[in-house]
N, C-alpha and C positions, 0 to 999 in steps of 0.2 A: 098790285103785287102779283095777282094771278097771271096777268099778261107777261110780266117779267119772269115769273117762274117757268111758264111755257117756253119762252124764248131761250132761257139759260139751259133748260133741260134738253131741248131738241138740238141746240147748236153745240152741245157738249160733244156731239159726234165728231165735229171738226177737230177738237182737241185730241180726241182718241185717235183720229186718223193721222194727225201729225206725230203723235207718240209712236204709232206703228211705223211711220215713215222713218223716224229717227232711229228706230231699233235696228235698221239695216243700212242706213245711209249716213255717211260722215257729212254733217250739215255744213261744215266749212268748205269741203272740197266738192261735195255732190257725188252722185253715183258714177261709177267708173266703167261698169260693164263687166267687171271681174269679180263681183260679189259672189260668194258661195251660195247664198240664199237671197232671193228677191221677194220680199213679202208684199210689196206694193203699198196701198193705202186702203182705208175703209171708204165705202160709198157714203154719201150724206143723205139726210132726210130732206123732204120738201118742207121748208119752213116759211113759205110765203105768208101763210095765215098768221103764224106766230110773230113774224116781223111786222105785219100790218097792225096787229093788236098792240104790240109794244110801242110802235111809233105813235099810235093814238093815245096810249096811256101816258106818254111823256108830258102832255099838257093837261092831264086830268087832275082834278082835285081829290084829295089833298096833295099838295106838291111835296116832293121829296127832292129838294134842290140838287144835291150832289149825285144821287142815284139817277134821277131823271136826266141830268146832263151827261152821264156816262153812257147812256143807252145809244144815242145816235152814232158816236164814234165806234162803238162796239159793232153795231149793225153794219156800218161802212166797212170795217175791217173784215167782217164775215163775208159780206157780199163781194169783196175783193178776192178773198181766199177761196170761196166755194167753187167758182168755175175752174180754178186751177186744180183743185183737188179732184173735181169731176173729170177733167181732161187727163190728169195723171193716173187716176184710178182706171179709166178705160184703157190707157196705154199699157199699164202693167197687167191688167186682167187679160188683155188680148195677147200678152207676151210679145208685143211689137219690139221690145228691146232686144229680142233674139235676132230679129231681122235687120234692124238698123244699127246694131252694136251700141245701143244706149244713147244714140245721138239725140233723140227727142227728150229722153230722160234728163240729159245734161242741160239742154235748153230750158226745159220746164223748171229745173231746180233753181235756176237763176231768178225766176219770179216766185217760185213756191216757197223758198226758204225765207226771204224777207216778209212775204205776205203772211206766212205762218207765224213768224216771230211777232209781227205787228198784232195779229189777232190774239195770240196768247198773252201779250202785254196788256191789251185792252181788257181781256177777260180777267187777268190778275188784278187790274184796277177795279173792275166792276164787282167781283165776288165779295170783297169785304164790305163794300157799300151796301150791297144787297143784304148781306148777313146782318148788318147793323139795323137796317129798316125792318127786316123780318123779325128781329128780336124785339124791336119796339112794338110791332103789331101783336106778337105773341104775348108780351107783357100786358098790353092793353086788354087782350082777350082774357087773360088770366084774372086781371082785376075786375073785368065785367062778370065773370063767373062768380067771383067772390062776392061782388055786390049783390048779385041776384040770388045766390044759393048759400053763401057762406063757404067756409073752408071744409066742405064735405067731400064725398068720394070723387066727384068729377073734377073738383079743383085740385085735389091731391094728385090724381093721375096726371092732369095737365101740367102740374108743377114739376113732377118727376120727369116727364118727357121733355119739358122745356130746359131743365137743368142737365139733361143727358146730352143734348146736342153740342154744347161747348166742349165737353169731354171728348166726344167722338171726333169733332173737327180738329182737335189739337193732337190727335194720334198721328204717328209718322205715316207718310205716304210718299209715293215716288217724287211728286213735285216739291215736297217739303219734308225730307227725311229726318231733319234735326228737330227734336221736340223742345218747345219752350217750357222747361220744367216748372218755373215759378207760376206761369199762367196755368199750366196743367194742374199743379197742386191746388191752386185757388179754385179752378173749375171743379175739381174732384171734391174738394171740401164742401162746396155749395151743393153739389149733387148728393153727397153723403147726408147732408142735413135734410134734404128733401126726402130721401129714402127713410131716414129715421122718423120723420114726421108721418110718412105713410105707414110705417110699422106701428107707430103709436095709435094711429087711427084704426088700423086693422085689428089691433088688440081690443080697442074700445068698441068697434063696430064690426064683428066677425061677418065674413061673407060679403063685404061691401065691394070687393074688386074682382070677383069672379076669376080668381087665380092670378090677377095681374101682380099682386104683391110678391109673388115668387120670381118675377122676371128679373129684378136687379140681382138676385142671388145667382141665377143661372147665367 
C-alpha cells in the first residue's frame, strides 16, 4: 500500500498538469494561436523510483487482485503521457508558440489530448480500488488497536479520523461537483456517531486527547 500511495501521490501532478492545460485549451479543437492567455502546463516530478516500487508491489503478498491488476495499465498510461507533457511544457515555457504561430502546439495536441484522457480514465478506475483497500487496511488497524488496548483514547481518535475520510471524499470537487447526498448522509451519520463516542470518552476521562476533542467542533 505504501508503494501505491507513493505512486498515486507523485503522479497526481500529471492530472494537475492536464487540468491546467484544459483551463485555456479547447480539448476538442486544440490550441489555435489566438488564445488571450497561454498558461502552458505544469512540469512533472521524477517518479522512476515510485514506478519501480509499485511494479514490485504488484506481485507482493498479500494480493489485492483488482488493485494490483489496475497498477500496470495506470503506469503505462502515465509513461505514455509524461514525455508529451514534458515536451509541451518546454514548448510553452520557452514561448516557442510565439515564433511558430502555435504549429508545434497543434501537433502536440493531437497526441497529448488522447494520452491525457487515457491517463485520467486509468486513474479514475484506480482511485476507488485503492480507497477500498485502504479502508480495509485502516479497519484492520483499528481492530488491532482495540484488541491490544481496548476502546481507549488511541482507538477513539483513530475511529474519528477513519470516519472523517468518507465525509471529506464525498464533498464536491471540480472532477465530481455533484454530491451523492444519500451516501453523504450515511457517511455523516457514521462520523457523528464516532464523535459522540469521543465526547462520551472525554467526559469520562478528561484530558485524554490533548485538545483533539475540539477538532470536530472547529
